Structures are given as structure tokens and as C-alpha cells.
C-alpha positions as CSV (number, residue, x, y, z in Angstrom):
1,M,-9.6,-13.4,26.2
2,T,-12.6,-11.5,27.8
3,Y,-15.9,-13.0,26.6
4,Q,-18.5,-10.9,25.7
5,H,-21.6,-14.0,25.1
6,I,-20.5,-17.0,27.3
7,T,-18.8,-17.0,30.6
8,V,-16.0,-19.3,31.0
9,K,-15.1,-20.5,33.9
10,P,-11.6,-22.8,34.0
11,L,-11.3,-26.3,36.2
12,A,-7.8,-26.5,36.5
13,G,-4.1,-25.0,35.6
14,A,-3.5,-26.8,32.9
15,I,-6.4,-27.4,31.2
16,G,-10.3,-27.4,30.6
17,A,-13.1,-25.5,31.6
18,E,-17.1,-24.9,31.7
19,I,-19.1,-22.4,29.1
20,L,-22.0,-21.4,30.4
21,G,-24.8,-19.4,29.1
22,P,-25.6,-21.3,25.3
23,D,-28.1,-23.7,25.4
24,L,-26.4,-26.2,22.0
25,A,-30.2,-27.5,20.9
26,Q,-30.5,-24.0,19.4
27,P,-28.8,-22.3,16.1
28,L,-25.6,-20.4,18.1
29,A,-24.7,-16.7,16.2
30,P,-21.5,-16.8,15.1
31,A,-20.5,-14.8,17.7
32,V,-21.1,-17.2,20.1
33,L,-19.8,-19.9,18.1
34,D,-16.3,-17.8,17.5
35,E,-15.8,-17.9,21.6
36,I,-16.6,-21.1,21.8
37,H,-13.7,-22.0,19.2
38,Q,-11.3,-19.8,20.5
39,A,-11.8,-20.8,24.4
40,H,-11.9,-24.4,23.1
41,L,-8.5,-23.4,21.6
42,D,-7.1,-21.9,25.0
43,H,-8.6,-24.5,27.3
44,Q,-8.7,-28.1,25.2
45,V,-11.3,-29.1,26.9
46,V,-14.2,-27.3,27.8
47,V,-17.6,-28.8,29.1
48,F,-21.7,-27.8,29.0
49,R,-24.1,-28.4,31.8
50,D,-27.3,-28.9,31.7
51,Q,-27.7,-29.6,27.5
52,D,-31.0,-31.1,26.2
53,L,-30.0,-32.4,22.7
54,T,-31.4,-35.2,20.5
55,P,-29.1,-37.5,18.3
56,E,-29.8,-34.4,15.8
57,N,-28.9,-31.2,17.9
58,H,-25.6,-32.9,18.8
59,K,-24.7,-33.3,15.1
60,A,-25.6,-30.2,14.0
61,F,-23.7,-28.2,17.0
62,S,-21.1,-31.1,16.1
63,R,-21.1,-29.2,12.7
64,N,-20.3,-26.3,13.3
65,F,-16.4,-27.6,13.9
66,G,-16.0,-29.5,10.7
67,T,-17.9,-33.2,9.4
68,S,-18.0,-36.8,11.3
69,H,-15.7,-39.6,12.0
70,I,-17.2,-42.4,10.6
71,N,-16.0,-45.3,12.6
72,D,-16.5,-49.2,11.7
73,F,-16.2,-51.4,14.1
74,F,-17.7,-49.2,17.4
75,P,-21.1,-49.2,17.8
76,T,-23.2,-46.4,16.9
77,V,-27.0,-45.3,17.7
78,E,-29.8,-46.7,15.4
79,G,-30.3,-44.4,12.7
80,H,-27.3,-42.7,13.8
81,P,-24.2,-44.3,11.9
82,D,-21.8,-41.0,13.2
83,I,-22.7,-41.0,16.6
84,Q,-20.8,-43.6,18.8
85,L,-23.0,-45.2,21.6
86,V,-20.8,-45.3,24.9
87,A,-22.2,-48.2,27.2
88,K,-21.7,-49.8,30.3
89,N,-24.4,-51.4,32.2
90,P,-24.7,-52.6,35.8
91,E,-23.4,-57.0,35.2
92,D,-20.3,-55.2,32.6
93,T,-17.3,-54.8,34.3
94,R,-14.7,-53.1,32.2
95,N,-15.9,-49.7,30.2
96,V,-15.0,-48.4,27.2
97,G,-11.4,-45.8,27.0
98,D,-9.8,-47.5,30.7
99,V,-6.8,-46.1,30.4
100,W,-5.0,-42.7,28.7
101,H,-5.4,-42.5,24.9
102,T,-5.9,-40.8,21.8
103,D,-9.1,-41.1,20.0
104,V,-8.7,-42.4,16.2
105,S,-4.5,-41.5,16.9
106,Y,-4.4,-44.6,14.5
107,V,-5.9,-42.8,10.9
108,A,-3.6,-40.9,9.0
109,K,-5.2,-38.2,9.3
110,P,-6.4,-38.2,13.3
111,P,-9.3,-36.0,14.7
112,L,-10.1,-32.7,15.8
113,G,-11.7,-33.3,18.6
114,S,-14.8,-35.4,19.8
115,M,-18.1,-34.3,22.1
116,L,-19.3,-36.6,24.0
117,Y,-23.1,-36.1,25.5
118,A,-24.0,-37.9,28.5
119,L,-27.4,-39.8,29.0
120,E,-27.0,-41.7,32.1
121,V,-24.2,-41.3,34.3
122,P,-24.0,-43.3,37.4
123,E,-24.8,-41.8,41.5
124,S,-21.0,-41.6,41.7
125,G,-17.8,-42.2,39.6
126,G,-17.7,-42.6,36.1
127,D,-15.8,-39.3,35.3
128,T,-13.0,-38.9,33.1
129,M,-9.2,-37.5,33.5
130,F,-7.9,-34.9,30.8
131,A,-4.4,-34.1,30.3
132,S,-2.7,-31.3,28.2
133,M,-0.3,-32.6,25.8
134,Y,0.8,-28.7,25.5
135,A,2.0,-29.2,29.2
136,S,3.7,-32.7,28.9
137,Y,6.1,-31.3,26.6
138,D,6.8,-28.3,27.9
139,A,7.8,-29.9,30.9
140,L,10.3,-31.7,29.0
141,S,14.1,-30.9,29.0
142,D,15.8,-29.3,26.1
143,G,17.5,-32.5,25.5
144,M,14.6,-34.5,25.4
145,K,12.8,-32.2,23.4
146,A,15.9,-32.5,21.0
147,L,15.7,-36.6,21.1
148,L,11.9,-36.2,20.5
149,G,11.8,-33.8,17.7
150,G,13.0,-36.7,15.2
151,L,11.1,-39.3,16.1
152,N,8.3,-40.9,14.6
153,A,5.6,-43.2,16.2
154,V,4.0,-45.8,14.3
155,H,-0.3,-46.2,15.9
156,S,-3.0,-48.7,15.1
157,A,-5.4,-50.3,16.6
158,A,-4.9,-53.8,15.4
159,V,-4.7,-55.3,19.1
160,S,-8.3,-53.6,20.8
161,F,-10.1,-53.7,17.5
162,G,-8.3,-56.1,14.1
163,T,-9.1,-59.1,13.4
164,N,-6.6,-60.8,16.2
165,A,-7.7,-58.2,18.2
166,T,-5.9,-59.6,22.5
167,G,-7.7,-56.2,23.5
168,P,-10.1,-56.0,26.9
169,E,-12.7,-54.4,24.1
170,M,-13.6,-57.7,22.2
171,K,-13.4,-59.4,25.4
172,A,-16.9,-60.5,27.5
173,E,-16.3,-58.0,30.2
174,N,-18.6,-55.1,28.8
175,K,-21.3,-56.6,27.0
176,S,-23.6,-53.8,26.5
177,M,-21.0,-52.4,23.7
178,K,-20.9,-54.4,20.9
179,F,-17.7,-54.3,18.8
180,K,-17.3,-55.5,15.1
181,Y,-14.6,-56.6,13.4
182,S,-13.3,-54.4,10.8
183,E,-10.6,-53.8,8.3
184,D,-10.8,-50.3,8.9
185,A,-9.1,-51.0,12.7
186,E,-6.1,-53.0,10.8
187,Q,-4.5,-49.8,9.3
188,V,-1.1,-48.2,10.2
189,A,-0.4,-44.7,11.0
190,V,2.8,-43.0,11.3
191,H,2.7,-39.0,13.0
192,P,5.3,-36.9,14.6
193,V,6.1,-37.4,18.1
194,I,6.4,-34.4,18.7
195,R,2.8,-32.4,17.2
196,T,2.5,-28.4,16.0
197,H,-1.1,-27.8,16.8
198,R,-2.9,-26.2,13.1
199,E,-4.6,-23.0,15.0
200,T,-2.1,-22.3,18.2
201,G,1.1,-23.8,17.2
202,R,2.1,-24.7,20.1
203,K,3.7,-28.2,20.7
204,G,2.6,-31.4,22.3
205,L,3.3,-34.5,23.1
206,Y,1.6,-37.0,19.8
207,V,1.4,-41.0,22.2
208,N,-0.7,-42.5,23.7
209,R,-0.8,-45.9,25.8
210,S,-3.7,-47.4,23.5
211,F,-2.8,-46.8,19.8
212,T,1.1,-45.5,20.3
213,K,2.6,-48.9,19.1
214,H,6.4,-48.4,19.0
215,F,9.0,-45.7,17.3
216,E,9.3,-45.8,13.5
217,G,12.6,-47.9,12.5
218,M,12.7,-49.5,16.6
219,T,11.6,-53.0,17.8
220,A,8.5,-52.1,19.9
221,E,11.5,-53.8,22.8
222,E,13.2,-50.9,22.2
223,S,10.8,-48.1,22.0
224,A,9.5,-49.2,25.2
225,P,11.2,-47.9,27.8
226,L,11.0,-43.9,26.3
227,L,7.6,-44.7,25.6
228,N,6.9,-45.7,28.9
229,Y,8.5,-43.2,30.5
230,L,6.6,-40.9,28.4
231,Y,3.2,-42.1,29.0
232,D,3.4,-41.9,32.8
233,H,5.1,-38.3,32.5
234,M,2.0,-37.0,30.4
235,A,-0.3,-38.1,33.4
236,R,1.3,-36.1,35.6
237,P,-1.3,-34.4,37.9
238,E,-0.5,-31.2,37.2
239,F,-0.9,-31.5,33.7
240,T,-4.8,-33.0,34.0
241,C,-8.2,-31.6,34.5
242,R,-10.8,-33.9,36.3
243,V,-14.7,-34.2,34.5
244,R,-17.6,-35.2,37.1
245,W,-20.9,-36.1,34.7
246,Q,-23.9,-34.9,35.1
247,K,-27.2,-35.9,32.7
248,G,-26.7,-33.6,29.8
249,T,-23.1,-32.8,30.3
250,L,-21.6,-32.1,26.8
251,T,-18.2,-32.0,27.0
252,F,-15.6,-31.1,23.6
253,W,-11.8,-32.2,24.0
254,D,-9.2,-31.4,21.5
255,N,-7.8,-34.5,20.1
256,R,-4.9,-32.2,18.6
257,C,-3.2,-31.6,22.1
258,T,-5.0,-34.4,24.6
259,H,-5.5,-37.2,26.0
260,H,-8.3,-38.6,28.3
261,N,-8.8,-41.7,30.6
262,A,-12.6,-42.3,31.4
263,L,-12.6,-44.2,35.3
264,N,-14.2,-47.4,35.8
265,D,-14.8,-46.6,39.6
266,Y,-18.8,-47.5,38.8
267,Q,-19.6,-51.2,39.5
268,G,-23.1,-51.9,39.0
269,Q,-24.5,-49.2,38.2
270,R,-25.2,-47.9,34.1
271,R,-23.8,-45.1,32.2
272,L,-24.7,-44.6,29.0
273,M,-22.9,-41.4,26.4
274,H,-23.1,-40.3,22.7
275,R,-20.3,-39.3,21.1
276,V,-19.6,-37.9,17.6
277,T,-15.9,-37.5,16.4
278,V,-15.2,-34.2,14.2
279,L,-12.7,-34.4,12.3
280,D,-10.5,-31.2,11.4
281,D,-11.5,-30.8,7.5
282,K,-8.2,-27.7,7.3
283,E,-5.4,-29.9,8.4
284,A,-3.1,-31.0,5.9
285,W,-1.5,-33.8,7.8
286,P,2.4,-34.5,6.9
287,A,2.4,-37.6,4.3
288,L,4.5,-40.0,6.0
289,T,5.0,-42.8,4.6
290,E,3.0,-45.8,6.7
291,T,5.1,-48.6,8.4
292,A,3.5,-52.4,9.3
293,A,2.9,-52.7,13.2
């Protein structure tokens, strides 16, 4: 696509681009927003540098794409329940999101995307890896595509955030993040393993290490060999890009066709981010039956 109002510089062959030009703290003209939207669809992850955003600016920009998801167990910015706090202080040993995952896949109607804004970053490290679910699907054999096309998967956040959580989020390695136990985390959702993107019509793999528990109608043990193969396949380097954060960077990724991994390689340093999760207000998600995890 030829852009008239923004400059788009791809980050890697399969996924990711930097967008130059817009000041996200200001209202943007419809033509500029249309081009940002198209670049987001084309590249799946878009990065804006040197932004100076208040929480109000951050939310105002996100509302151009959808309403906000309110998370009952994630810590939030004071006075802004629709902005999640993502923090790691020098004394913390764990960070948030240090395993390949897709945000909020455990709800019946998963979100469109996430906007993460960097307020403080370490001198080095703390990058985020993103991977294209389109690219990993396209690289599968026809036989594997046919097999997966008949499968649904069960997603849940209970292990990480539920009342009997055992995941690292609820442990003491990251004292900066005050997660809350919540019944919201106990919900279970069932989604097709192969997801067709509402806007592009492209197919992608829709499973992830954090929240996918097993295939519908199978046990976790029966599901594990194929799921583990898919997780490894989806993280192949040729499907990925790397976002190097700077203060004032805002990254907007499409949760419908990407997954990501926040690298934990900056021990003894501080990293502080604000995240707004954007709902897909136009998505008519298939009414699949919820199943016990």
C-alpha cells in the first residue's frame, strides 16, 4: 500500500513495522487513522516512537479502534481502571508475560489488540518478541491444516490468576505487581484452533502457552504432544520480530493474529509500562459451548 499521511518501515519479513509521523497526543484526522488501521492489518504489530502521552491521551487514541477491556485481577493505574500497570522494579526477579502468549484469550470474546506504552525502560534488555500466527499457519502442511481445522481448544487463566493459582504471577518474585484473585479468572472459553481474522480473512493458529489448556474433547495429556509442537513451531525465528523499547514508545499489536513474549533479561533495572486492551466491538465470535478445564 502507498501511504500519503504516514511513513511505514517494516521491522522484519513476516511481522512488524514502525510508523513515523503521527503525534498520538493530538486528535488525528480520519485519513491518518485509516492509514494507521491499514498498516496495523498489514503488519500486525505497529510501533510509534517518541510519543508523550498522558493516560487520557493513551485512552483517547485507543478509542479510535474499540472500547477498553477492564481486567478484574490485573493491577491498574490509579484513577484509570482501563489502563493496566505492567511494572518490574530492580528487586524483582520475574516479569509479566515472559512466556509466549496471546492477551486475554481466556474470555468468550477475545480482544482486538493491546497498546503498550513505555514510561521507563532499562538501559538494555526488556525487549518484546512478537510472532505472526498467519505465518505459522501458512507454513503448516496441508494434512496438518486439515487436522487442526476440525479442532477447538479450551482456554483458561485459572492457573495464573484463579483462586487456586499456581502460576508465577501470584508468587513473590515480582513484588511490583499486585495481582488480585478474581472469579473473572475462573472463566473458561473454547475457541477454534484455526482462527479466521474478521477484517483480513486470513487464517492463523489461535493457541498459546499461557492460556490454552487442551483440545476440546481431549485430556491435557492427550493434547500435550500436538500443542507443544504447535507452540515450538509458532515461535520459529522467521515468524517473529523484536521490538526494542525506548521511553515514549507505544506498540499496538493485533491479538487476533499475533502472540508475544516479554524478555526477562534486565535484572536489577526498572521497567514501567501502561497497557490498554482494546475490544473488537464488531466481532461476532462463534457461540461455542464452554467446557470445564
